[in-house]
C-alpha positions as CSV (number, residue, x, y, z in Angstrom):
1,M,-4.0,-54.2,28.8
2,G,-3.7,-56.9,31.5
3,A,-2.4,-56.7,35.1
4,T,0.8,-58.7,35.9
5,S,2.7,-59.3,39.1
6,V,6.5,-59.8,39.4
7,T,6.4,-60.1,43.2
8,G,4.0,-63.0,43.4
9,V,1.2,-61.1,45.2
10,G,-1.7,-59.0,44.2
11,L,-3.5,-58.7,40.8
12,G,-1.9,-60.8,38.0
13,V,-0.2,-63.4,40.3
14,A,0.1,-66.8,38.7
15,A,-1.5,-68.5,41.7
16,N,0.9,-71.3,42.5
17,L,1.4,-72.3,38.8
18,R,4.9,-71.0,38.3
19,G,8.4,-71.5,39.5
20,P,9.9,-74.4,41.5
21,G,6.5,-75.9,42.2
22,N,6.4,-77.3,38.6
23,N,10.1,-78.1,38.7
24,R,10.9,-75.5,36.1
25,D,12.2,-71.9,36.3
26,F,9.4,-70.6,34.1
27,F,5.6,-70.6,34.1
28,V,3.9,-73.8,32.9
29,P,0.2,-74.0,33.4
30,R,-1.1,-77.3,34.9
31,V,-3.8,-78.2,32.5
32,G,-5.5,-81.4,33.5
33,P,-5.6,-84.2,32.6
34,H,-2.2,-84.9,31.2
35,A,0.2,-87.8,31.1
36,I,2.6,-88.0,34.1
37,A,4.6,-91.1,33.3
38,S,4.5,-94.2,31.0
39,G,6.4,-97.3,30.4
40,S,6.3,-101.1,29.8
41,L,7.1,-104.2,31.8
42,T,6.8,-107.9,31.6
43,T,4.7,-109.7,34.2
44,A,6.2,-112.7,36.1
45,A,3.8,-115.3,37.5
46,N,0.8,-113.1,36.6
47,V,1.9,-110.1,38.6
48,A,4.2,-107.1,38.4
49,T,4.7,-103.9,40.4
50,V,5.8,-100.4,39.1
51,T,7.6,-98.3,41.8
52,F,8.4,-94.7,40.9
53,P,11.9,-93.3,41.4
54,E,10.2,-90.6,43.6
55,H,6.7,-90.1,44.7
56,L,4.2,-88.2,42.6
57,D,2.7,-84.9,43.8
58,L,-0.7,-86.1,44.8
59,P,-2.4,-89.2,46.4
60,A,-3.0,-92.3,44.2
61,N,-6.8,-91.5,44.0
62,R,-5.9,-88.4,42.0
63,Y,-4.3,-90.4,39.1
64,T,-5.7,-92.9,36.6
65,V,-3.5,-95.8,35.5
66,M,-4.2,-97.2,32.1
67,L,-2.9,-100.5,30.8
68,T,-2.8,-102.3,27.5
69,T,-1.1,-105.3,25.9
70,L,-0.2,-106.2,22.3
71,D,-3.3,-108.4,22.0
72,P,-5.9,-106.8,24.3
73,V,-8.9,-108.3,22.5
74,I,-7.7,-111.9,22.6
75,A,-9.2,-114.0,25.5
76,G,-6.6,-114.6,28.2
77,H,-4.6,-111.4,27.6
78,N,-6.5,-109.1,30.1
79,V,-4.6,-107.0,32.5
80,S,-5.7,-104.8,35.4
81,V,-4.4,-102.7,38.2
82,S,-4.7,-104.7,41.4
83,A,-3.5,-101.9,43.9
84,K,-2.3,-98.3,44.0
85,T,0.0,-97.4,46.9
86,N,0.7,-94.2,48.8
87,N,3.8,-93.5,51.0
88,G,3.6,-92.4,54.6
89,A,2.9,-88.8,53.5
90,G,0.0,-89.9,51.4
91,L,1.6,-89.5,48.0
92,F,1.4,-92.0,45.1
93,T,4.5,-94.2,45.0
94,S,3.6,-97.5,43.2
95,F,1.0,-99.7,41.6
96,S,0.6,-103.4,41.0
97,I,-0.7,-105.2,37.9
98,I,-2.3,-108.6,37.6
99,S,-2.6,-110.4,34.2
100,E,-4.3,-113.5,33.0
101,D,-1.1,-114.7,31.2
102,A,1.8,-115.7,33.5
103,I,4.3,-113.8,31.3
104,Q,2.9,-110.9,29.4
105,L,4.2,-107.6,28.0
106,V,2.2,-104.7,29.5
107,Y,2.3,-101.0,28.5
108,W,1.1,-98.5,31.1
109,V,0.5,-94.7,31.4
110,I,-0.4,-92.6,34.4
111,V,-2.7,-89.6,33.8
112,S,-3.7,-86.9,36.2
113,M,-7.5,-86.6,36.8
114,G,-9.3,-83.3,36.2
115,Y,-10.3,-80.9,33.5
116,G,-9.5,-77.4,32.6
117,L,-6.9,-75.3,34.5
118,E,-6.2,-76.7,37.9
119,I,-5.3,-74.0,40.4
120,T,-4.7,-76.1,43.5
121,P,-3.8,-79.8,43.9
């Protein structure tokens, strides 16, 4: 038999992993790493910037941005992250991409860093 807590204190408490903190009304463990956001874009003049509709929960250095193209092994199709930006509160808000081709379709995904069960951000 295990101890549980309905008051949020004492033995059995879910330790900041439940409720509004994860934008849900029920417990969802934050197991890291996991995908946070993904998408695609087309570069213009070798650059592009992805700005999130709202900031992420942690600073940019706590996330990995991964990029790929349709032809990543062909010379001249390389892409990379040129900058990751935090807002005034120090939370991840955008990142910039630079590509070898002036116009190129790029697929991106943001993954949280870590391993196992993350108790605190």
